[in-house]
N, C-alpha and C positions, 0 to 999 in steps of 0.2 A: 736951608734949601735942600730939597730932595735930590738925590743923585740921579743923573741921567742913566739911561740903559747902557750907553757906551762906557760910562765910568764904572758901573757895576761889573760889566764884562771885563774891563781892564784889570780889576783887582781879584778876579776869580782865577782859580787853578784849573777847574773843569766846568763844563757847561753841559746840561742835558736840555734839549729843546723838544717840546711837545707840540705837534701841529694837529689842529682839530677842524671841525666842520665849518668854521668861519672862513677857512681857506679853500673850501670846496666850490670853486668858481663854476664848475659844471652844473651843479645843482642850482645855484643862483642864476646862472645864465639861462637855463631851460625855463625857469619861472618867468623870465622877462622876454622870451622870444615867442610871439603869438603863433608862429609857424608850427610849433611843437605841441600846441594844446590838444589837437585832435589825436595824435598818436600817443600822447601821455594819458589821455582819457581812455584810449583803447587798452593800454597797458594796465590800467587800473581796474579793469574788469576781471572777474574771477576766472582763473585759468590762464590769464595773459600776463600775470605779474612778472614772469621770467624775462619779458621783453624790455622792461625798463632799464636794466643794466646795459643792455645792448644799445638802447637809445642814448644813454649817457656816454657810452664808448664812442658812438658816431659823433656826438657833439664835441667831445674832447679831441677827436681825431682831426676834425675839420675846422676847429675854432681855437682861439687863444684868448687870454685876458691880460691886458697891459698892466692893470693894477696888481695882479698876482705876481706877474713877472717882476715888476718894480719892487714889490714887497720882498720876494725871495732874494733878489739882488741886494736890496738894502740890508737884509738880515745877514747875508753872507759877508758883506763889508763890515758890519758891526762885529761879527764873530772873529774876523781876521784870522790870525794864526793860532787862536786858542784851541785847546783840546775840547772837542765837542762830540756829542752823539745825538742824532735826530730820530725821534719816534713819531709816527703819524698814525692816526686811526681812520684816515681816509685812504682811498685806494689810488688816488692820482699822484704819481711820484714826480710832481713838478720840481721839487727841490733838486733832483738829480739833473734836470735840464739847465739849472742856473748855478752850477758850480759846487753843489754839495757832493761829498764823497759817497758813492754807493756802499763802500765798506764801513762807513760811519752813520748809516741810516737803516731804519727797519720799518716795514709796513705790515704789522701783524694782521690787519683786517683785509688784506688782499691787494690785488694789482690788476692792471689792464693788459698784461703781457701774456698771461696763460689762461688756458681753458682746462676744466676738469670735468670728469664724469660724476655720477652720484656716488661712486666708490671713493670713500675718504682717503684710502691708501693707494689709489690708482695713479696712473701716469698723468703728468701735466703736458699739455700741448701748447705750442706757440699759436696764439690767436691769429697772427698775421699769415700763418701757413695753413690754416684751416679754410679751405675754399668755401665750404658751406657757411662758415661764420662770416668771412669777408663779403660774400654775396649778400648775406642778410644785412650787413652794415650798409652796403651799397644801395640796397632796396630802400632802406630807411632814408638814406641821403637823397635819393632821387625823389622820394615823396616830398621831402622838405624843400629841395631846390627847384625841381621841375614843376611840381604841383602845388608849391607854396603851402605844403602841409595838408592839402586836401586828401582825405583818405576815402577811396572807393568803398561802397557799401559791401562789396563782395571780397574785400581784401582778407588775406590770411597769411600768417607767418609760421614757418616751421622751425622747430629747434634744430640747430646744427648737430651733425653726427660725425663722430670720429671712431674708427674701428668698431662700428656697429653699436656704439653707445652715444646717447644724447650728451652733449657737453654744454657747460655753463661757464661764465667767467669765474675765475678763481678768486672769489670775494665772499667775505662773511657779511651777509646782509639779510634784511627782513624778507625780501622777495624770494630768497632761497631757503626759507625755513625748512623745507623738506629735503634739502640737499646738505649732506655732511661736508663741512668745509675742510678742504685738503690744506693742511698747514705747512707742507714741506717746503714751499717757496721761500718762506721767511725764517725758518728755524735756525739756519746757520748764523744769520746776522743777529738773531735774538740771543744766541749764546755769547756772541761777541759783546753785545750790549750788557748782558748780565756781568760779564767779566769787567767791563768798563766801570759799571756801577760799583763793583767791589773795590776798584782802585781809587774811587773818589772818597772813601771813608776818611774822616779826619782831615780832609782838605777843604779849601774854600770852593764850595760848589754852588754855582748859580743854576737854579731850576726855572727854566723859562717856559711857561705854559701858554700857548697862544690859541685862543678860540676853541678850546676843547669843551665839548658839551657832555651830556650824559648818555650818548648813544652806546658807548663802550667804556664805562668808567673804570673797568678793571685793567685797561690797557695803559692809560696815562694818568687820569685824574687821581684815583686813589693811590696808585703806586708813587706818584710824585709827592703826595702829602706824606706818605710813609717815609720816603727817602728824606724829606725835609725834617721830619720829626726825629729820625734816627741820627742824622749827621748834625752834630752841634755847630758846624760851620756852614751849613747850607742856608740858602736864602731863596724863597720861592716868589716869583713874580707871576701872578695869574691874571691874564687879560681876557675879558669876554664882555660882550654887550649886555648880557643878562646873567649868566652863571659865573660871576666873578667872586662869589663868596668863598670863604675858607673855613676850615674847622678851628675851633678855639684853642686846641692844643698847640697850634703853630702860629698863634697870633703875633708873637714877637719876631717871627722869622719870615713873615709873609707880607707881600705887597699886593693888594687886590685892586685891580684897575678896571673900572666900568667903562669899557670902550671897545669898539670893533678892533680886534687884534691886528688885522691887516693894516688898517689906518694907523694904529699905534706904531707898528714897525716902520712904516713909511715916514711917520713924523719923527721918530727917534733917529732914523738913519740920515735924515736931513741935517742933523746936528753934528755929523762927523766932520 
């Protein structure tokens, strides 16, 4: 009989957790909310792409997802007091809302807390303290709530400005192809993560990859395979609805599960 996730966690010395796009409840929520169709179509037009991250910010600010909350709470209970580090390639830091330690988590692809200019090495600004940004978010919210998503023909949106420079959410994403991503927000925790990985060598390491796709494979997917290959005592559990496959070099150390990873965690956590 195959071991449960709880049993594999129990016998591990260290755990690394990878969180991917299946946990992006904002993206999934927007798809299923008809009120957002008009403004998302608007943001899909050439020159308006910069607006989509702000639409996602508005949705995340005013909404929540019970399934994601339950999954993070279940994952935290499964981990218990084990040594862990969480890496995510999505920008929504929900894990920190549900008990995960900010000092043991890293979000290399961005966040919703800061704004940046086109200057890769420039200053980061608090999104909540930028009046032009918060006004833009409110404008989007009013369209969704007051007008049920109906967009006037003459609508226009202006990029927020700080200190004379246009600013964007501090995120690495397709819509910002012309913006050089400012990495300064996560680099401190990334150094801690690298040190953590060094300490896991020759120890029983559980590599738990949840819903990670191919959007940014160099952040989690490929490094997790490399860690599993190098560490003789590592075991990789890769869970994804479609992209659950693994490389043949780690066949004997990998468990590939074809399942939505959010549902998987909720299922496994009920066995506690």
